[in-house]
C-alpha positions in Angstrom: 110.9 93.3 121.7 108.6 92.2 118.8 104.9 92.8 119.4 104.0 91.3 116.0 105.7 88.2 114.6 104.8 86.4 111.4 106.7 83.1 110.9 106.8 81.3 107.6 103.3 82.3 106.6 101.7 80.7 103.5 98.4 81.6 102.0 96.8 80.5 98.8 93.5 81.1 97.0 92.9 78.2 94.8 96.0 77.8 92.5 97.2 81.3 93.3 99.9 81.2 96.0 99.9 84.7 97.4 102.1 84.4 100.5 105.0 82.0 100.1 106.7 81.8 103.5 106.5 85.4 104.8 108.4 86.1 108.0 108.3 89.5 109.6 108.9 91.1 113.0 107.4 94.4 114.2 109.0 95.9 117.2 106.9 97.5 120.0 106.5 101.2 119.5 107.8 101.4 115.9 106.1 102.4 112.7 106.7 99.5 110.3 105.8 100.1 106.6 105.2 97.2 104.2 105.5 98.2 100.5 105.0 96.4 97.3 103.1 96.5 94.0 99.3 96.2 93.8 98.3 92.6 94.0 101.4 91.4 95.8 99.3 90.4 98.9 99.9 93.3 101.3 96.3 93.5 102.4 96.3 89.7 102.8 99.3 90.0 105.0 97.5 92.7 107.1 94.5 90.4 107.5 96.7 87.7 109.0 97.7 90.1 111.8 94.2 91.1 112.8 92.8 87.6 112.5 90.4 88.3 109.6 92.1 85.6 107.6 93.9 82.4 108.7 97.2 81.3 107.1 97.4 77.9 105.4 100.5 77.3 107.4 102.8 79.3 109.6 102.4 81.1 112.9 101.1 84.6 113.8 102.0 86.0 117.2 100.4 89.2 118.3 101.0 90.7 121.7 102.6 87.5 122.8 99.5 85.4 121.8 99.7 82.7 119.1 96.7 83.8 117.0 96.2 80.3 115.4 96.5 78.3 118.7 95.4 80.4 121.7 91.7 81.0 122.1 92.4 84.1 124.1 94.4 85.7 121.2 91.4 86.9 119.2 89.9 88.5 122.4 93.2 90.5 122.9 93.3 91.5 119.2 89.8 92.8 119.3 90.5 94.9 122.3 94.0 96.1 121.4 94.3 96.2 117.6 92.5 98.8 115.5 92.4 99.3 111.8 92.3 102.3 109.5 90.6 101.2 106.3 91.7 102.3 102.8 88.5 104.2 102.1 87.8 105.1 105.8 84.7 102.8 105.9 82.6 105.3 107.8 79.0 104.7 108.6 77.1 107.1 106.3 74.0 107.3 108.5 76.0 108.3 111.6 77.6 111.6 112.5 81.3 112.1 113.0 80.7 111.9 116.8 78.9 108.6 116.4 81.5 107.2 114.1 84.4 108.1 116.4 82.5 106.8 119.5 81.1 103.7 117.7 83.2 101.1 119.6 82.2 102.5 123.0 78.5 103.1 122.1 78.2 99.5 121.0 80.0 98.1 124.1 78.4 100.6 126.5 81.7 100.7 128.5 81.8 104.6 128.7 79.2 107.0 129.9 77.9 109.8 127.6 79.9 112.3 129.7 83.1 110.4 129.2 82.5 110.2 125.4 81.7 114.0 125.3 85.2 114.6 126.6 86.9 111.8 124.6 85.5 112.5 121.1 86.5 116.2 120.9 89.9 115.4 122.3 90.5 112.7 119.5 89.1 115.0 116.8 91.5 117.8 118.0 94.4 115.4 117.6 93.5 114.7 113.9 92.9 118.5 113.3 89.1 118.2 113.0 87.8 120.3 115.8 84.0 121.1 116.0 83.0 118.6 113.3 81.1 116.2 115.6 77.7 117.1 114.1 78.7 116.5 110.5 77.9 113.5 108.4 80.4 111.6 106.1 78.8 113.0 103.0 79.7 116.5 104.2 83.4 115.7 104.5 86.2 115.8 101.9 88.2 112.6 101.2 91.0 113.7 103.5 88.6 114.6 106.3 87.0 111.2 106.0 90.4 109.5 106.3 91.1 111.6 109.5 87.7 110.6 111.0 88.7 106.9 110.2 91.9 107.5 112.1 90.1 109.2 115.0 87.7 106.2 115.3 90.7 103.8 115.5 92.5 106.0 118.1 89.3 106.3 120.2 89.5 102.5 120.9 92.8 103.2 122.8 94.7 100.5 120.8 98.2 99.2 121.3 98.5 98.4 117.6 97.2 100.4 114.6 97.0 98.9 111.2 96.7 101.1 108.1 95.6 99.8 104.7 96.8 102.2 102.0 96.1 105.4 104.0 97.0 107.9 101.3 95.2 106.2 98.4 93.1 108.6 96.3 94.4 111.7 98.0 96.3 114.7 96.5 100.0 115.1 97.5 99.3 117.9 100.0 96.5 116.0 101.7 98.6 112.8 101.7 101.4 114.6 103.5 98.9 115.9 106.1 97.8 112.3 106.7 101.4 111.1 106.9 102.1 113.7 109.6 99.0 112.8 111.5 100.0 109.1 111.6 103.4 110.1 113.0 101.8 112.4 115.6 99.2 109.8 116.6 101.9 107.2 117.1 103.8 109.5 119.5 100.8 110.9 121.3 99.2 107.5 121.9 102.3 105.4 122.1 101.0 102.9 119.6 102.8 100.4 117.3 101.8 101.0 113.7 101.9 98.7 110.6 101.3 100.7 107.4 100.5 99.0 104.0 101.3 101.2 101.0 102.9 101.6 97.6 103.4 105.3 98.2 107.2 105.7 98.8 106.9 109.3 100.0 104.5 108.1 102.7 106.8 105.2 103.6 109.8 107.4 104.0 107.9 110.0 106.1 106.1 107.5 108.4 108.3 104.4 108.7 111.1 103.6 111.2 111.6 100.5 109.1 110.4 99.5 105.7 109.9 95.9 104.4 109.2 95.0 100.7 106.9 92.3 99.8 107.6 90.7 96.4 106.4 87.4 94.9 105.0 86.2 98.2 108.1 86.9 100.3 109.7 89.8 102.3 112.8 90.4 100.3 114.2 93.4 102.1 113.8 95.1 105.5 115.7 98.3 106.6 115.5 101.9 107.6 114.3 104.5 105.0 118.0 105.3 104.4 118.8 101.6 103.9 116.0 101.4 101.3 117.2 104.5 99.4 120.8 103.1 99.3 119.8 99.5 98.5 121.5 97.9 95.6 118.9 95.2 95.3 117.7 95.5 91.7 114.0 94.8 92.6 114.0 97.2 95.5 115.8 99.9 93.4 113.3 99.6 90.6 110.3 99.8 92.8 111.3 102.7 95.1 112.5 104.7 92.1 109.5 103.9 89.9 111.6 102.7 87.0 109.9 101.2 83.9 112.8 98.8 83.2 114.1 96.2 85.6 113.6 92.7 86.9 110.0 93.3 87.9 108.9 94.3 84.4 111.3 91.8 82.8 109.4 89.0 84.4 106.1 90.4 83.3 107.4 90.7 79.7 108.5 87.1 79.8 105.1 86.0 81.1 103.3 87.9 78.4 105.5 86.3 75.7 104.8 82.8 77.1 101.1 83.5 77.1 101.2 84.9 73.6 103.1 81.8 72.3 100.6 79.5 74.1 97.6 81.3 72.5 99.3 81.2 69.1 99.7 77.4 69.4 96.1 77.1 70.3 95.0 79.2 67.4 97.2 77.3 64.9 95.9 74.0 66.3 92.3 75.1 65.9 93.0 76.2 62.3 94.7 72.9 61.5 91.7 71.0 62.8 89.3 73.0 60.7 91.5 72.3 57.6 91.5 68.6 58.4 87.8 68.6 58.7 87.3 70.3 55.3 89.7 68.0 53.5 87.9 65.0 54.9 
């Protein structure tokens, strides 16, 4: 059963058409990874799910609610969907305890005693025991990512959204974060959508992987399906190849731009010569 469904989503920014009819289903309880190059629109796609950005056309269904049509949808999303930001987005002036408990402190829906039990439990889950008193400036990059995950888990979400969770981390720390994401999904029984271009992370975390390319989902399958894919675009991306259809298109665009600039330059020179002869 799909808990998230995107149907023919289009999104443009001026003349730049980022999403060109994206359709995607995320099943309840799965870890679904969306991969693609930088600038392909992965984060824009994620913002459609959480309601931070509206599509120009198409339908977004989350938890059975039509996000663009049902006024109750955003209320459900704000209660049941949490996001782990790329750079953790912690509050520098708050301690780890206050960052993790932020949602409940703001909403005043839990007593201090309840939070005193909840926060250490969540920090234990992300391997950060006895860090409640520390400030973000005292944490390493990997620790800050884990606090960001703990804060999201503390909201007791049904859906977790991750935006490039391993960006800026060394390989060992990245693998720690990958394992924590898998552990958190099992421990809290949440559905996860992970945006990344890190294929090692995608293979470790994902039950299914979708590839976003030129504004569309061009492939969806298990990690094994992705590794065995004969699609030339998928093959080039997952294997990090310098040559292939992705770079061929870029080369052609560069050549077209160069020719256009040369025409402009020659036209300008010709105009100058005409002026001088006159």
